[in-house]
N, C-alpha and C positions, 0 to 999 in steps of 0.2 A: 239490794232487795234481790232475792233469791229467788228464781219462778220453779215450781215442781213441773216436771212435763208431764202434760196431758196423758193420760194409758184407755188406749180406745180400744172398743169393741166394734168388728164391721157383721150386721147383718142382713142375709142377702135372700130375701124374701121373693117368694114365685116358684111354683108346683109344675110350670111347663120349665124349667131352667134344667138342666144337666150338668154336673163338673165333670165329665169329661166326655170324650167320643165326640163324635161327626151331630150335627141335628138327626131325631129320628122321632117317627111317630107323634110329631105332632110338638116339639119342643124344641129348645132352641139351647145354646150352647152360653153359659153365663160367659160375660163378657166382662161385668164390674168385677167380679171375686178375683182373679187375675190381680185387676189395675189397682184398686184400694189401696193393696198394703204399701206399694209404692206412692202413692201421694199422699198417703199418711206421711208417711216419713219425709217426705221431698215437704210436705208445707210445717213441719218443726213438732208432731205428736209421735206416742210410740205405744206401735198395734201390738194387742195384747192376740187377738185370736179371727181369722173369718171364719163364719158359720153360714149354711144353708139352712130356712129357718121354713117349714111348711106353710103354707099356707091356712090356717087356723087359727083363731081366735087364743085357743088355749095356748098354741104352740108361740104367737106372737108376744102373748103376757106372759107366759116362761120364761121366753133368750130376755128379755128387758126386765123383768122383773127381779131375776138370781144374777145378772149383770154387775160386776163389781167395778166397773171401769169408770172415769173418770165422763168421757164422753162414747154416747150409742150413736151409731151410722149405719142409718138402717137404709137400704134400697128396696124401691117397689114397694109398693101397699098403701100410697101416699093421695091418691083420690078415693073418690065414695061409690067403687064400683062394689059389686058382689062380694068378692073376694079380697077387701081393700080393709084391711084389719087394724092398721095401723093406730088408728086416729082409738079408734073404742081400746088398744089396748094401751095406750099412755091414758085413756080416763080410769080403765078399769087399777094401773099401778100405782094411782093417785097424782097422775101429772096436770102439769097446765100448759095450756100453748103458748109461747110466746110468738110464734110465725106463723101462721098455716096458710100457705101460698105466696106468692111473690107476684105480682104485675111484669111479668117478663115471658117471652115466649122465644127457643124452649124454656122450659125450667118450670113452669107453673106452678106444679105442686109439690114445692119443696116446701118442708116445715121444721121448726125450733120448738122443743118443749123442757119443760124441767119436770123433773120425778125427784125427788127431795133432793137430795145436793151434789146430781148427777143431771148433765143434761142429753137431749136427744136431738138431731139429726139427721131430717127422714129425707133423705132426695129421692126423685122419680125413677123409675125403674129403666127409660130407656137411656143409652148411653150421654148423649150428648147432652139431655138433660140432666141429669147426675154432675156430668162434670160442671157443666154452669151452678148447681145447688153447692158445690164443693167449692166455688171458685164463690160464691155469694155470702153463704153462710160459715162455711166450713175454716178456711181461710183468716177472717176477719175474725171469728171466734176464736182460735189455735193462736194467730196474732197477739188479742188482747189478753189470753192466759199466757202469753210468755214475755210480757211487759213490752212486746214491740209495738209501733208504729204501723197503720194499714197503710200502704204507697199509695199516693195520689196515681187518679187515669191517667196515662198522656192521651194525645189528639190524635188522629189521623186524618187523611183525607180519601173518600170512597170513591171509589173508582168508576162506578156504575149503577146508576141509580136503584134502590130496591125498595118493595112495599114493605109494611108492617101493618099490623094490626093495628084494630082503634084506638084499644084501650093499652093494650102492652108495649113496655120497650121491646125490642125486638136484637138478638144474637146472632150477629151473623157470623159467621166462622170465615175468617179469610187467611192471606199469604200475606205480609210487608213487605214493603221494597221501598225505599225513599221516602218513608211517611206515605205511601200510596197505599191504601188496603183495597188488594181482590180478593171478591166471593170465589169462592170455591163450589165446587160442584159437589152433590151430598152433602149437602146443606142438614137433609130431615134429621129430626132428633133419634131414632131408630138406629142411624146410621155410623160406624167407626172411620168407613174407610176418608170420611174429609180429615179426619186427624191426623194424616198421616204429610199432608202438606202444609196445614195450617202454623201462622203464628198468635193466633189469638183469634181475641173479637170485637168485631166493629159494634159498637154500644147502638143503635141506630131508636130514635125517639119514636113515639106513638103514632104510626100511619108513615113511617120508613124514611125514606132521604134521599134526596137529587144529589146524580153525579153531582163529582165534587163538592160535596159538603163533608163540612168540616163535622166530626163526632170522635165521641170519644174510644180509646182504646184499651178494652183491658189483654192484656197480654198472658198467654199459655207457660203456667212455670216452666 
C-alpha cells in the first residue's frame, strides 16, 4: 500500500502578533509560525505555506475556504472570545466538528473539523497549549494517514506531588532521568522557556498526582 504524504497549510491567527522585530506597542512576536514548519516535517507531513491571517471572520473564512491543502493547521482563535472567529469560519465553509475541546490542561481549546474532503486542526494560541494540541491531534492524525501505528505511551515516576484540575488531565512539562520525571519551572501555557530542558510531559490524572506515583509519559519528538 502506498500512502500520499499529507500537504499542510498553517494559518496563524492574531492581530497582536508580529512576524519580525521585538515585541512593542502591545504586540508580541509570533513564536509558533517559526516552529510549526519543523514540527510538520518531523511528524511526517509536507508544508505548503505558513501565513499570518487577520482577526476577522472574513479573513478566516477566505484562508480556510481557498486552501488546497489536505490538512489545515491553525493557531489561535479556538476559544469563544470576541476575536475568536474560527468556529464561525468553519461553519460558514460548510465544515463539521469532529472534536471541539479536549479535557486536558494546557491545551483545552483544541479542535478538529472536516471541511469537504479536507481536515482542519485548530491549535490554541499559547505555545505549550499548541504543542500539546499537536501531540494530541496532529501526530495521531498524520500517523494514521501515513499508515503508521501510534506508539503506546510509556510510564514514569513523578518526583514530587503536583496538583491538577478537578475534571481535566494535566500535562506537566518535565525532565526525565532514570525514569524519574522532574517537573520544570515555567509551566504556564504561555511560556516557551520550559521546553529548553524538557524531555516530555508527565500525564497526570484529574486532581493531580502524589510524589512517587507512576503516571503515563509523553515524549517530546
